N, CA, C, O and the ligand as a Tripos MOL2 file, in Angstrom:
@<TRIPOS>MOLECULE
protein
  301   299    76     0     0
PROTEIN
NO_CHARGES

@<TRIPOS>ATOM
      1 N         -15.3660   44.0090  -16.0980 N.3       1 MET1
      2 CA        -14.6400   45.0070  -16.8400 C.3       1 MET1
      3 C         -13.9880   46.0470  -16.2060 C.2       1 MET1
      4 O         -13.0880   46.6870  -16.7490 O.2       1 MET1
      5 N         -14.4110   46.2610  -15.0330 N.am      2 ALA2
      6 CA        -13.7310   47.3000  -14.2710 C.3       2 ALA2
      7 C         -12.4590   46.8680  -13.5530 C.2       2 ALA2
      8 O         -11.8120   47.6280  -12.8320 O.2       2 ALA2
      9 N         -12.1670   45.6970  -13.7760 N.am      3 LYS3
     10 CA        -10.9300   45.1060  -13.1490 C.3       3 LYS3
     11 C          -9.7390   45.8320  -13.7740 C.2       3 LYS3
     12 O          -9.6400   46.0080  -14.9880 O.2       3 LYS3
     13 N          -8.8180   46.2510  -12.8550 N.am      4 VAL4
     14 CA         -7.5290   46.9340  -13.3510 C.3       4 VAL4
     15 C          -6.7900   46.0120  -13.9360 C.2       4 VAL4
     16 O          -6.5870   44.9220  -13.4010 O.2       4 VAL4
     17 N          -6.2910   46.3530  -15.1340 N.am      5 ASP5
     18 CA         -5.3530   45.4090  -15.7990 C.3       5 ASP5
     19 C          -3.9020   45.8690  -15.4890 C.2       5 ASP5
     20 O          -3.5690   46.9780  -15.9070 O.2       5 ASP5
     21 N          -3.0050   45.1180  -14.7950 N.am      6 ARG6
     22 CA         -1.8700   45.5450  -14.2520 C.3       6 ARG6
     23 C          -0.7560   45.7370  -15.3210 C.2       6 ARG6
     24 O           0.2110   46.4980  -15.2640 O.2       6 ARG6
     25 N          -1.1070   44.8880  -16.2930 N.am      7 ASN7
     26 CA         -0.2030   44.9900  -17.6430 C.3       7 ASN7
     27 C          -0.4980   46.3610  -18.3660 C.2       7 ASN7
     28 O           0.4710   46.9740  -18.8110 O.2       7 ASN7
     29 N          -1.5590   46.8020  -18.4920 N.am      8 GLN8
     30 CA         -1.9690   48.0790  -19.1220 C.3       8 GLN8
     31 C          -1.4600   49.1630  -18.2940 C.2       8 GLN8
     32 O          -0.9160   50.1240  -18.8380 O.2       8 GLN8
     33 N          -1.5810   49.1020  -17.0830 N.am      9 GLU9
     34 CA         -1.1280   50.1600  -16.1080 C.3       9 GLU9
     35 C           0.3150   50.3530  -16.0860 C.2       9 GLU9
     36 O           0.7980   51.4840  -16.0270 O.2       9 GLU9
     37 N           1.1150   49.1560  -16.1370 N.am     10 ALA10
     38 CA          2.4470   49.1130  -16.1410 C.3      10 ALA10
     39 C           3.0230   49.7240  -17.3820 C.2      10 ALA10
     40 O           3.9840   50.4920  -17.3430 O.2      10 ALA10
     41 N           2.4410   49.3810  -18.4340 N.am     11 LEU11
     42 CA          2.7850   50.1050  -19.7380 C.3      11 LEU11
     43 C           2.6550   51.4600  -19.7210 C.2      11 LEU11
     44 O           3.5350   52.1660  -20.2140 O.2      11 LEU11
     45 N           1.5730   51.9680  -19.1680 N.am     12 LYS12
     46 CA          1.3700   53.4500  -19.1230 C.3      12 LYS12
     47 C           2.4720   54.0970  -18.2220 C.2      12 LYS12
     48 O           2.9890   55.1810  -18.4910 O.2      12 LYS12
     49 N           2.7570   53.4090  -17.2290 N.am     13 ILE13
     50 CA          3.7920   54.1100  -16.3240 C.3      13 ILE13
     51 C           5.1260   54.1740  -17.0440 C.2      13 ILE13
     52 O           5.8280   55.1850  -17.0220 O.2      13 ILE13
     53 N           5.4560   53.0380  -17.6930 N.am     14 ALA14
     54 CA          6.7010   52.9360  -18.3920 C.3      14 ALA14
     55 C           6.6620   54.0260  -19.6940 C.2      14 ALA14
     56 O           7.6580   54.6770  -20.0100 O.2      14 ALA14
     57 N           5.5700   54.1090  -20.2870 N.am     15 MET15
     58 CA          5.5140   55.0540  -21.5360 C.3      15 MET15
     59 C           5.4800   56.5700  -20.8540 C.2      15 MET15
     60 O           5.8550   57.5130  -21.5500 O.2      15 MET15
     61 N           5.0920   56.7730  -19.6790 N.am     16 ALA16
     62 CA          4.9720   58.1750  -19.1610 C.3      16 ALA16
     63 C           6.2650   58.4760  -18.4900 C.2      16 ALA16
     64 O           6.3410   59.4690  -17.7660 O.2      16 ALA16
     65 N           7.3690   57.6320  -18.6900 N.am     17 GLY17
     66 CA          8.5960   57.9870  -18.2050 C.3      17 GLY17
     67 C           8.7280   58.1400  -16.6240 C.2      17 GLY17
     68 O           9.4150   59.0200  -16.1050 O.2      17 GLY17
     69 N           8.0660   57.2790  -15.9800 N.am     18 LEU18
     70 CA          8.0230   57.3770  -14.6550 C.3      18 LEU18
     71 C           8.9290   56.3510  -13.8820 C.2      18 LEU18
     72 O           8.9730   56.2130  -12.6600 O.2      18 LEU18
     73 N           9.6250   55.6740  -14.8040 N.am     19 VAL19
     74 CA         10.6990   54.5480  -14.3430 C.3      19 VAL19
     75 C          11.9450   55.3220  -14.6410 C.2      19 VAL19
     76 O          12.1790   55.8540  -15.7260 O.2      19 VAL19
     77 N          12.8590   55.3440  -13.4110 N.am     20 THR20
     78 CA         14.2180   55.8220  -13.6310 C.3      20 THR20
     79 C          15.0850   54.7300  -13.1990 C.2      20 THR20
     80 O          14.8690   54.0710  -12.1820 O.2      20 THR20
     81 N          16.0910   54.5450  -14.0060 N.am     21 SER21
     82 CA         17.0290   53.5640  -13.8120 C.3      21 SER21
     83 C          18.0550   54.1690  -13.0020 C.2      21 SER21
     84 O          18.6570   55.1750  -13.3800 O.2      21 SER21
     85 N          18.3200   53.4940  -11.7060 N.am     22 VAL22
     86 CA         19.4790   54.0530  -10.9260 C.3      22 VAL22
     87 C          20.7070   53.2460  -11.0490 C.2      22 VAL22
     88 O          21.7840   53.8090  -10.8550 O.2      22 VAL22
     89 N          20.6750   52.1280  -11.3160 N.am     23 SER23
     90 CA         21.7200   51.1520  -11.7310 C.3      23 SER23
     91 C          21.2050   50.0270  -12.5280 C.2      23 SER23
     92 O          19.9840   49.8680  -12.5370 O.2      23 SER23
     93 N          22.0180   49.1530  -13.2580 N.am     24 PRO24
     94 CA         21.5180   48.1480  -14.0160 C.3      24 PRO24
     95 C          20.5610   47.1350  -13.2480 C.2      24 PRO24
     96 O          19.9440   46.2900  -13.8970 O.2      24 PRO24
     97 N          20.4590   47.2050  -12.1070 N.am     25 TRP25
     98 CA         19.6090   46.1950  -11.3450 C.3      25 TRP25
     99 C          18.7640   47.0520  -10.4330 C.2      25 TRP25
    100 O          18.1370   46.4900   -9.5350 O.2      25 TRP25
    101 N          18.6960   48.2610  -10.5720 N.am     26 ARG26
    102 CA         17.8000   48.9670   -9.5590 C.3      26 ARG26
    103 C          17.0250   50.1050  -10.1980 C.2      26 ARG26
    104 O          17.6010   50.8280  -11.0120 O.2      26 ARG26
    105 N          15.7420   50.3080   -9.8750 N.am     27 TRP27
    106 CA         15.0090   51.3690  -10.4980 C.3      27 TRP27
    107 C          14.0380   52.1050   -9.5040 C.2      27 TRP27
    108 O          13.6060   51.5680   -8.4830 O.2      27 TRP27
    109 N          13.7710   53.2380   -9.8540 N.am     28 VAL28
    110 CA         12.8920   53.9810   -8.9320 C.3      28 VAL28
    111 C          11.5580   54.2820   -9.9120 C.2      28 VAL28
    112 O          11.6340   54.9320  -10.9550 O.2      28 VAL28
    113 N          10.3950   53.7240   -9.4160 N.am     29 VAL29
    114 CA          9.2290   53.9060  -10.1610 C.3      29 VAL29
    115 C           8.2250   54.9350   -9.3250 C.2      29 VAL29
    116 O           8.0770   54.8370   -8.1070 O.2      29 VAL29
    117 N           7.6900   55.7350   -9.9800 N.am     30 VAL30
    118 CA          6.7700   56.8150   -9.4230 C.3      30 VAL30
    119 C           5.4670   56.1370   -9.6290 C.2      30 VAL30
    120 O           5.0640   55.8440  -10.7550 O.2      30 VAL30
    121 N           4.7790   55.8770   -8.4900 N.am     31 GLY31
    122 CA          3.3690   55.3090   -8.5190 C.3      31 GLY31
    123 C           2.3150   56.3350   -8.7020 C.2      31 GLY31
    124 O           2.5470   57.5420   -8.7740 O.2      31 GLY31
    125 N           1.1530   55.7910   -8.7720 N.am     32 SER32
    126 CA         -0.1930   56.5140   -8.9930 C.3      32 SER32
    127 C          -0.3760   57.7410   -8.0550 C.2      32 SER32
    128 O          -0.8980   58.7970   -8.4110 O.2      32 SER32
    129 N           0.1050   57.4830   -6.8370 N.am     33 ASN33
    130 CA         -0.1220   58.5170   -5.7230 C.3      33 ASN33
    131 C           1.1330   59.3380   -5.6180 C.2      33 ASN33
    132 O           1.3390   60.0120   -4.6090 O.2      33 ASN33
    133 N           1.9520   59.3090   -6.5920 N.am     34 ASN34
    134 CA          3.3390   60.1290   -6.5850 C.3      34 ASN34
    135 C           4.2600   59.5210   -5.4730 C.2      34 ASN34
    136 O           5.1980   60.1960   -5.0480 O.2      34 ASN34
    137 N           4.0480   58.4280   -5.0540 N.am     35 LYS35
    138 CA          4.9960   57.7010   -4.0740 C.3      35 LYS35
    139 C           5.9580   57.1080   -4.9310 C.2      35 LYS35
    140 O           5.6430   56.5840   -5.9990 O.2      35 LYS35
    141 N           7.2540   57.1760   -4.4520 N.am     36 LYS36
    142 CA          8.2830   56.3560   -5.1950 C.3      36 LYS36
    143 C           8.5140   55.0630   -4.6300 C.2      36 LYS36
    144 O           8.4860   54.9190   -3.4080 O.2      36 LYS36
    145 N           8.7460   54.0810   -5.4280 N.am     37 TYR37
    146 CA          8.9010   52.6650   -5.1100 C.3      37 TYR37
    147 C          10.3250   52.3550   -5.6220 C.2      37 TYR37
    148 O          10.7170   52.8030   -6.6990 O.2      37 TYR37
    149 N          11.0290   51.6390   -4.8850 N.am     38 SER38
    150 CA         12.2440   51.1110   -5.3470 C.3      38 SER38
    151 C          12.1430   49.5940   -5.7740 C.2      38 SER38
    152 O          11.7250   48.7280   -5.0060 O.2      38 SER38
    153 N          12.5910   49.3310   -7.1570 N.am     39 VAL39
    154 CA         12.5400   48.0290   -7.5500 C.3      39 VAL39
    155 C          13.7910   47.5510   -7.8100 C.2      39 VAL39
    156 O          14.5590   48.2680   -8.4520 O.2      39 VAL39
    157 N          14.1570   46.4260   -7.4160 N.am     40 CYS40
    158 CA         15.4370   45.6710   -7.4620 C.3      40 CYS40
    159 C          15.2860   44.4230   -8.1990 C.2      40 CYS40
    160 O          14.3450   43.6450   -8.0480 O.2      40 CYS40
    161 N          16.3420   44.2600   -9.0700 N.am     41 MET41
    162 CA         16.3750   42.9260   -9.7790 C.3      41 MET41
    163 C          17.3120   41.9960   -8.8900 C.2      41 MET41
    164 O          18.5040   42.2610   -8.7370 O.2      41 MET41
    165 N          16.7350   40.9560   -8.3470 N.am     42 MET42
    166 CA         17.3910   40.1050   -7.3790 C.3      42 MET42
    167 C          18.0640   38.9930   -8.1830 C.2      42 MET42
    168 O          19.1300   38.5270   -7.7800 O.2      42 MET42
    169 N          17.5550   38.6000   -9.1750 N.am     43 ALA43
    170 CA         18.0740   37.6530  -10.1890 C.3      43 ALA43
    171 C          17.3530   37.6800  -11.5390 C.2      43 ALA43
    172 O          16.3410   38.3640  -11.6950 O.2      43 ALA43
    173 N          17.8180   37.0180  -12.3970 N.am     44 GLU44
    174 CA         17.2680   37.0200  -13.8010 C.3      44 GLU44
    175 C          15.7050   36.8680  -13.5950 C.2      44 GLU44
    176 O          15.3170   35.9500  -12.8710 O.2      44 GLU44
    177 N          14.9030   37.6070  -14.1150 N.am     45 ASN45
    178 CA         13.3620   37.5940  -14.0350 C.3      45 ASN45
    179 C          12.9040   37.3510  -12.5890 C.2      45 ASN45
    180 O          11.9300   36.6460  -12.3220 O.2      45 ASN45
    181 N          13.6340   37.9520  -11.7050 N.am     46 HIS46
    182 CA         13.1640   37.8780  -10.1640 C.3      46 HIS46
    183 C          13.4030   39.3220   -9.7120 C.2      46 HIS46
    184 O          14.5350   39.7900   -9.5900 O.2      46 HIS46
    185 N          12.2410   40.0210   -9.4640 N.am     47 TYR47
    186 CA         12.2180   41.4330   -8.9770 C.3      47 TYR47
    187 C          11.6960   41.5760   -7.6630 C.2      47 TYR47
    188 O          10.9200   40.7240   -7.2300 O.2      47 TYR47
    189 N          12.0520   42.6110   -6.9410 N.am     48 ASN48
    190 CA         11.6430   43.0080   -5.5460 C.3      48 ASN48
    191 C          11.0980   44.3010   -5.5660 C.2      48 ASN48
    192 O          11.6910   45.1690   -6.2070 O.2      48 ASN48
    193 N           9.9960   44.5820   -4.9280 N.am     49 CYS49
    194 CA          9.4030   45.9950   -4.9480 C.3      49 CYS49
    195 C           9.0220   46.2120   -3.4000 C.2      49 CYS49
    196 O           8.8750   45.2950   -2.5920 O.2      49 CYS49
    197 N           8.8890   47.5840   -3.1270 N.am     50 GLN50
    198 CA          8.7120   47.9110   -1.6730 C.3      50 GLN50
    199 C           7.1690   47.9300   -1.4870 C.2      50 GLN50
    200 O           6.7310   47.9180   -0.3370 O.2      50 GLN50
    201 N           6.3250   47.9580   -2.5340 N.am     51 CYS51
    202 CA          4.9960   48.3770   -2.3810 C.3      51 CYS51
    203 C           4.1910   47.1440   -1.7510 C.2      51 CYS51
    204 O           4.5950   45.9870   -1.8630 O.2      51 CYS51
    205 N           3.0410   47.4880   -1.0940 N.am     52 ILE52
    206 CA          2.1930   46.5830   -0.4230 C.3      52 ILE52
    207 C           1.6780   45.4960   -1.3450 C.2      52 ILE52
    208 O           1.6210   44.3280   -0.9580 O.2      52 ILE52
    209 N           1.3100   45.8570   -2.5320 N.am     53 ASP53
    210 CA          0.7850   44.7980   -3.4930 C.3      53 ASP53
    211 C           1.8220   43.7430   -3.7480 C.2      53 ASP53
    212 O           1.4290   42.5810   -3.8450 O.2      53 ASP53
    213 N           3.0250   43.9960   -3.8600 N.am     54 HIS54
    214 CA          4.0240   43.0230   -4.0660 C.3      54 HIS54
    215 C           4.2850   42.2460   -2.8540 C.2      54 HIS54
    216 O           4.4790   41.0330   -2.9370 O.2      54 HIS54
    217 N           4.3030   42.8900   -1.6850 N.am     55 LYS55
    218 CA          4.7700   42.1830   -0.3850 C.3      55 LYS55
    219 C           3.5830   41.2400    0.0210 C.2      55 LYS55
    220 O           3.8030   40.1100    0.4570 O.2      55 LYS55
    221 N           2.2440   41.7740   -0.1480 N.am     56 LYS56
    222 CA          1.1050   40.9330    0.1720 C.3      56 LYS56
    223 C           0.7920   39.8550   -0.6920 C.2      56 LYS56
    224 O           0.3770   38.7740   -0.2750 O.2      56 LYS56
    225 N           0.9910   40.1390   -1.9490 N.am     57 ASN57
    226 CA          0.4190   39.0330   -2.8590 C.3      57 ASN57
    227 C           1.6360   38.3840   -3.5810 C.2      57 ASN57
    228 O           1.3870   37.5600   -4.4610 O.2      57 ASN57
    229 N           2.7400   38.6380   -3.3280 N.am     58 LYS58
    230 CA          4.0060   38.0080   -3.8300 C.3      58 LYS58
    231 C           3.9440   37.8100   -5.3380 C.2      58 LYS58
    232 O           4.4430   36.8150   -5.8630 O.2      58 LYS58
    233 N           3.3740   38.6930   -5.9790 N.am     59 HIS59
    234 CA          3.4520   38.5870   -7.4750 C.3      59 HIS59
    235 C           4.1810   39.8710   -7.9450 C.2      59 HIS59
    236 O           4.5980   40.7250   -7.1630 O.2      59 HIS59
    237 N           4.3030   39.9330   -9.3610 N.am     60 ASN60
    238 CA          4.9260   41.1440   -9.9630 C.3      60 ASN60
    239 C           3.8420   42.3170   -9.9910 C.2      60 ASN60
    240 O           2.8480   42.2850  -10.7170 O.2      60 ASN60
    241 N           4.1250   43.2630   -9.1910 N.am     61 CYS61
    242 CA          3.1310   44.4000   -9.1160 C.3      61 CYS61
    243 C           3.3660   45.2750  -10.3380 C.2      61 CYS61
    244 O           4.2880   45.0340  -11.1170 O.2      61 CYS61
    245 N           2.5010   46.3220  -10.5060 N.am     62 LYS62
    246 CA          2.7000   47.0450  -11.5940 C.3      62 LYS62
    247 C           3.9910   47.8090  -11.8480 C.2      62 LYS62
    248 O           4.3880   48.0870  -12.9800 O.2      62 LYS62
    249 N           4.6780   48.1610  -10.6140 N.am     63 HIS63
    250 CA          5.9100   48.7630  -10.6830 C.3      63 HIS63
    251 C           6.9900   47.8200  -11.2760 C.2      63 HIS63
    252 O           7.8500   48.2800  -12.0280 O.2      63 HIS63
    253 N           6.9570   46.5920  -10.9670 N.am     64 ILE64
    254 CA          7.8470   45.5840  -11.3900 C.3      64 ILE64
    255 C           7.5180   45.5520  -12.8740 C.2      64 ILE64
    256 O           8.3560   45.8650  -13.7190 O.2      64 ILE64
    257 N           6.2680   45.1640  -13.1790 N.am     65 LYS65
    258 CA          5.8310   45.1680  -14.6550 C.3      65 LYS65
    259 C           6.3340   46.3810  -15.4980 C.2      65 LYS65
    260 O           6.7600   46.1920  -16.6370 O.2      65 LYS65
    261 N           6.2900   47.5200  -14.9910 N.am     66 ALA66
    262 CA          6.8120   48.6350  -15.7720 C.3      66 ALA66
    263 C           8.1410   48.6150  -16.1600 C.2      66 ALA66
    264 O           8.5370   48.9840  -17.2660 O.2      66 ALA66
    265 N           8.9760   48.1020  -15.0800 N.am     67 VAL67
    266 CA         10.2720   47.9750  -15.2630 C.3      67 VAL67
    267 C          10.6420   46.9080  -16.3800 C.2      67 VAL67
    268 O          11.5020   47.0690  -17.2450 O.2      67 VAL67
    269 N           9.8270   45.7730  -16.2030 N.am     68 VAL68
    270 CA          9.8780   44.7650  -17.2480 C.3      68 VAL68
    271 C           9.6070   45.2090  -18.6060 C.2      68 VAL68
    272 O          10.2960   44.9100  -19.5810 O.2      68 VAL68
    273 N           8.4650   46.0090  -18.6190 N.am     69 ALA69
    274 CA          8.0290   46.5000  -19.9660 C.3      69 ALA69
    275 C           9.0520   47.4120  -20.5750 C.2      69 ALA69
    276 O           9.2830   47.3700  -21.7830 O.2      69 ALA69
    277 N           9.6700   48.2360  -19.7600 N.am     70 LEU70
    278 CA         10.6680   49.1350  -20.2430 C.3      70 LEU70
    279 C          11.8610   48.4980  -20.7870 C.2      70 LEU70
    280 O          12.3750   48.9670  -21.8030 O.2      70 LEU70
    281 N          12.3320   47.5090  -20.2280 N.am     71 LYS71
    282 CA         13.4300   46.5740  -20.5400 C.3      71 LYS71
    283 C          12.9780   45.8520  -21.8560 C.2      71 LYS71
    284 O          13.8040   45.6510  -22.7460 O.2      71 LYS71
    285 N          11.7990   45.4990  -21.9720 N.am     72 ALA72
    286 CA         11.3070   44.7960  -23.2360 C.3      72 ALA72
    287 C          11.3900   45.5620  -24.4460 C.2      72 ALA72
    288 O          11.6420   45.0520  -25.5380 O.2      72 ALA72
    289 N          11.1420   47.0110  -24.2250 N.am     73 ILE73
    290 CA         11.1900   47.9720  -25.4610 C.3      73 ILE73
    291 C          12.3810   48.4720  -25.6950 C.2      73 ILE73
    292 O          12.6210   49.2120  -26.6490 O.2      73 ILE73
    293 N          13.3990   48.0290  -24.6570 N.am     74 GLY74
    294 CA         14.9100   48.3460  -24.9280 C.3      74 GLY74
    295 C          15.2870   49.7010  -24.5000 C.2      74 GLY74
    296 O          16.2020   50.3130  -25.0510 O.2      74 GLY74
    297 N          14.5530   50.2120  -23.4630 N.am     75 ALA75
    298 CA         14.8730   51.5660  -23.0200 C.3      75 ALA75
    299 C          15.8590   51.4620  -21.7890 C.2      75 ALA75
    300 O          16.2710   52.4840  -21.2400 O.2      75 ALA75
    301 ZN          5.3120   47.6250   -6.4830 Zn       76 ZN76
@<TRIPOS>BOND
     1     1     2 1
     2     2     3 1
     3     3     4 2
     4     3     5 am
     5     5     6 1
     6     6     7 1
     7     7     8 2
     8     7     9 am
     9     9    10 1
    10    10    11 1
    11    11    12 2
    12    11    13 am
    13    13    14 1
    14    14    15 1
    15    15    16 2
    16    15    17 am
    17    17    18 1
    18    18    19 1
    19    19    20 2
    20    19    21 am
    21    21    22 1
    22    22    23 1
    23    23    24 2
    24    23    25 am
    25    25    26 1
    26    26    27 1
    27    27    28 2
    28    27    29 am
    29    29    30 1
    30    30    31 1
    31    31    32 2
    32    31    33 am
    33    33    34 1
    34    34    35 1
    35    35    36 2
    36    35    37 am
    37    37    38 1
    38    38    39 1
    39    39    40 2
    40    39    41 am
    41    41    42 1
    42    42    43 1
    43    43    44 2
    44    43    45 am
    45    45    46 1
    46    46    47 1
    47    47    48 2
    48    47    49 am
    49    49    50 1
    50    50    51 1
    51    51    52 2
    52    51    53 am
    53    53    54 1
    54    54    55 1
    55    55    56 2
    56    55    57 am
    57    57    58 1
    58    58    59 1
    59    59    60 2
    60    59    61 am
    61    61    62 1
    62    62    63 1
    63    63    64 2
    64    63    65 am
    65    65    66 1
    66    66    67 1
    67    67    68 2
    68    67    69 am
    69    69    70 1
    70    70    71 1
    71    71    72 2
    72    71    73 am
    73    73    74 1
    74    74    75 1
    75    75    76 2
    76    75    77 am
    77    77    78 1
    78    78    79 1
    79    79    80 2
    80    79    81 am
    81    81    82 1
    82    82    83 1
    83    83    84 2
    84    83    85 am
    85    85    86 1
    86    86    87 1
    87    87    88 2
    88    87    89 am
    89    89    90 1
    90    90    91 1
    91    91    92 2
    92    91    93 am
    93    93    94 1
    94    94    95 1
    95    95    96 2
    96    95    97 am
    97    97    98 1
    98    98    99 1
    99    99   100 2
   100    99   101 am
   101   101   102 1
   102   102   103 1
   103   103   104 2
   104   103   105 am
   105   105   106 1
   106   106   107 1
   107   107   108 2
   108   107   109 am
   109   109   110 1
   110   110   111 1
   111   111   112 2
   112   111   113 am
   113   113   114 1
   114   114   115 1
   115   115   116 2
   116   115   117 am
   117   117   118 1
   118   118   119 1
   119   119   120 2
   120   119   121 am
   121   121   122 1
   122   122   123 1
   123   123   124 2
   124   123   125 am
   125   125   126 1
   126   126   127 1
   127   127   128 2
   128   127   129 am
   129   129   130 1
   130   130   131 1
   131   131   132 2
   132   131   133 am
   133   133   134 1
   134   134   135 1
   135   135   136 2
   136   135   137 am
   137   137   138 1
   138   138   139 1
   139   139   140 2
   140   139   141 am
   141   141   142 1
   142   142   143 1
   143   143   144 2
   144   143   145 am
   145   145   146 1
   146   146   147 1
   147   147   148 2
   148   147   149 am
   149   149   150 1
   150   150   151 1
   151   151   152 2
   152   151   153 am
   153   153   154 1
   154   154   155 1
   155   155   156 2
   156   155   157 am
   157   157   158 1
   158   158   159 1
   159   159   160 2
   160   159   161 am
   161   161   162 1
   162   162   163 1
   163   163   164 2
   164   163   165 am
   165   165   166 1
   166   166   167 1
   167   167   168 2
   168   167   169 am
   169   169   170 1
   170   170   171 1
   171   171   172 2
   172   171   173 am
   173   173   174 1
   174   174   175 1
   175   175   176 2
   176   175   177 am
   177   177   178 1
   178   178   179 1
   179   179   180 2
   180   179   181 am
   181   181   182 1
   182   182   183 1
   183   183   184 2
   184   183   185 am
   185   185   186 1
   186   186   187 1
   187   187   188 2
   188   187   189 am
   189   189   190 1
   190   190   191 1
   191   191   192 2
   192   191   193 am
   193   193   194 1
   194   194   195 1
   195   195   196 2
   196   195   197 am
   197   197   198 1
   198   198   199 1
   199   199   200 2
   200   199   201 am
   201   201   202 1
   202   202   203 1
   203   203   204 2
   204   203   205 am
   205   205   206 1
   206   206   207 1
   207   207   208 2
   208   207   209 am
   209   209   210 1
   210   210   211 1
   211   211   212 2
   212   211   213 am
   213   213   214 1
   214   214   215 1
   215   215   216 2
   216   215   217 am
   217   217   218 1
   218   218   219 1
   219   219   220 2
   220   219   221 am
   221   221   222 1
   222   222   223 1
   223   223   224 2
   224   223   225 am
   225   225   226 1
   226   226   227 1
   227   227   228 2
   228   227   229 am
   229   229   230 1
   230   230   231 1
   231   231   232 2
   232   231   233 am
   233   233   234 1
   234   234   235 1
   235   235   236 2
   236   235   237 am
   237   237   238 1
   238   238   239 1
   239   239   240 2
   240   239   241 am
   241   241   242 1
   242   242   243 1
   243   243   244 2
   244   243   245 am
   245   245   246 1
   246   246   247 1
   247   247   248 2
   248   247   249 am
   249   249   250 1
   250   250   251 1
   251   251   252 2
   252   251   253 am
   253   253   254 1
   254   254   255 1
   255   255   256 2
   256   255   257 am
   257   257   258 1
   258   258   259 1
   259   259   260 2
   260   259   261 am
   261   261   262 1
   262   262   263 1
   263   263   264 2
   264   263   265 am
   265   265   266 1
   266   266   267 1
   267   267   268 2
   268   267   269 am
   269   269   270 1
   270   270   271 1
   271   271   272 2
   272   271   273 am
   273   273   274 1
   274   274   275 1
   275   275   276 2
   276   275   277 am
   277   277   278 1
   278   278   279 1
   279   279   280 2
   280   279   281 am
   281   281   282 1
   282   282   283 1
   283   283   284 2
   284   283   285 am
   285   285   286 1
   286   286   287 1
   287   287   288 2
   288   287   289 am
   289   289   290 1
   290   290   291 1
   291   291   292 2
   292   291   293 am
   293   293   294 1
   294   294   295 1
   295   295   296 2
   296   295   297 am
   297   297   298 1
   298   298   299 1
   299   299   300 2
@<TRIPOS>SUBSTRUCTURE
     1 MET1         2 RESIDUE 1 A MET
     2 ALA2         6 RESIDUE 1 A ALA
     3 LYS3        10 RESIDUE 1 A LYS
     4 VAL4        14 RESIDUE 1 A VAL
     5 ASP5        18 RESIDUE 1 A ASP
     6 ARG6        22 RESIDUE 1 A ARG
     7 ASN7        26 RESIDUE 1 A ASN
     8 GLN8        30 RESIDUE 1 A GLN
     9 GLU9        34 RESIDUE 1 A GLU
    10 ALA10       38 RESIDUE 1 A ALA
    11 LEU11       42 RESIDUE 1 A LEU
    12 LYS12       46 RESIDUE 1 A LYS
    13 ILE13       50 RESIDUE 1 A ILE
    14 ALA14       54 RESIDUE 1 A ALA
    15 MET15       58 RESIDUE 1 A MET
    16 ALA16       62 RESIDUE 1 A ALA
    17 GLY17       66 RESIDUE 1 A GLY
    18 LEU18       70 RESIDUE 1 A LEU
    19 VAL19       74 RESIDUE 1 A VAL
    20 THR20       78 RESIDUE 1 A THR
    21 SER21       82 RESIDUE 1 A SER
    22 VAL22       86 RESIDUE 1 A VAL
    23 SER23       90 RESIDUE 1 A SER
    24 PRO24       94 RESIDUE 1 A PRO
    25 TRP25       98 RESIDUE 1 A TRP
    26 ARG26      102 RESIDUE 1 A ARG
    27 TRP27      106 RESIDUE 1 A TRP
    28 VAL28      110 RESIDUE 1 A VAL
    29 VAL29      114 RESIDUE 1 A VAL
    30 VAL30      118 RESIDUE 1 A VAL
    31 GLY31      122 RESIDUE 1 A GLY
    32 SER32      126 RESIDUE 1 A SER
    33 ASN33      130 RESIDUE 1 A ASN
    34 ASN34      134 RESIDUE 1 A ASN
    35 LYS35      138 RESIDUE 1 A LYS
    36 LYS36      142 RESIDUE 1 A LYS
    37 TYR37      146 RESIDUE 1 A TYR
    38 SER38      150 RESIDUE 1 A SER
    39 VAL39      154 RESIDUE 1 A VAL
    40 CYS40      158 RESIDUE 1 A CYS
    41 MET41      162 RESIDUE 1 A MET
    42 MET42      166 RESIDUE 1 A MET
    43 ALA43      170 RESIDUE 1 A ALA
    44 GLU44      174 RESIDUE 1 A GLU
    45 ASN45      178 RESIDUE 1 A ASN
    46 HIS46      182 RESIDUE 1 A HIS
    47 TYR47      186 RESIDUE 1 A TYR
    48 ASN48      190 RESIDUE 1 A ASN
    49 CYS49      194 RESIDUE 1 A CYS
    50 GLN50      198 RESIDUE 1 A GLN
    51 CYS51      202 RESIDUE 1 A CYS
    52 ILE52      206 RESIDUE 1 A ILE
    53 ASP53      210 RESIDUE 1 A ASP
    54 HIS54      214 RESIDUE 1 A HIS
    55 LYS55      218 RESIDUE 1 A LYS
    56 LYS56      222 RESIDUE 1 A LYS
    57 ASN57      226 RESIDUE 1 A ASN
    58 LYS58      230 RESIDUE 1 A LYS
    59 HIS59      234 RESIDUE 1 A HIS
    60 ASN60      238 RESIDUE 1 A ASN
    61 CYS61      242 RESIDUE 1 A CYS
    62 LYS62      246 RESIDUE 1 A LYS
    63 HIS63      250 RESIDUE 1 A HIS
    64 ILE64      254 RESIDUE 1 A ILE
    65 LYS65      258 RESIDUE 1 A LYS
    66 ALA66      262 RESIDUE 1 A ALA
    67 VAL67      266 RESIDUE 1 A VAL
    68 VAL68      270 RESIDUE 1 A VAL
    69 ALA69      274 RESIDUE 1 A ALA
    70 LEU70      278 RESIDUE 1 A LEU
    71 LYS71      282 RESIDUE 1 A LYS
    72 ALA72      286 RESIDUE 1 A ALA
    73 ILE73      290 RESIDUE 1 A ILE
    74 GLY74      294 RESIDUE 1 A GLY
    75 ALA75      298 RESIDUE 1 A ALA
    76 ZN76       301 GROUP 0 **** ****
């Protein structure tokens, strides 16, 4: 139960206004440690993030998920 739910975290980030759109394919996401991560859309549904989580695990990290969540709610 203590497992961190990335989707929940991502939604929190999105709702807290921590995602800033820089261009239609680029965002800056403020992470939990106040570090800023640059998220790029490389192709449709294909995102890239600077964080370790994304680089190491090659999945959509919470920053990418936050961007996706924000797009989903039309912001
Ligand atoms: Zn990330």
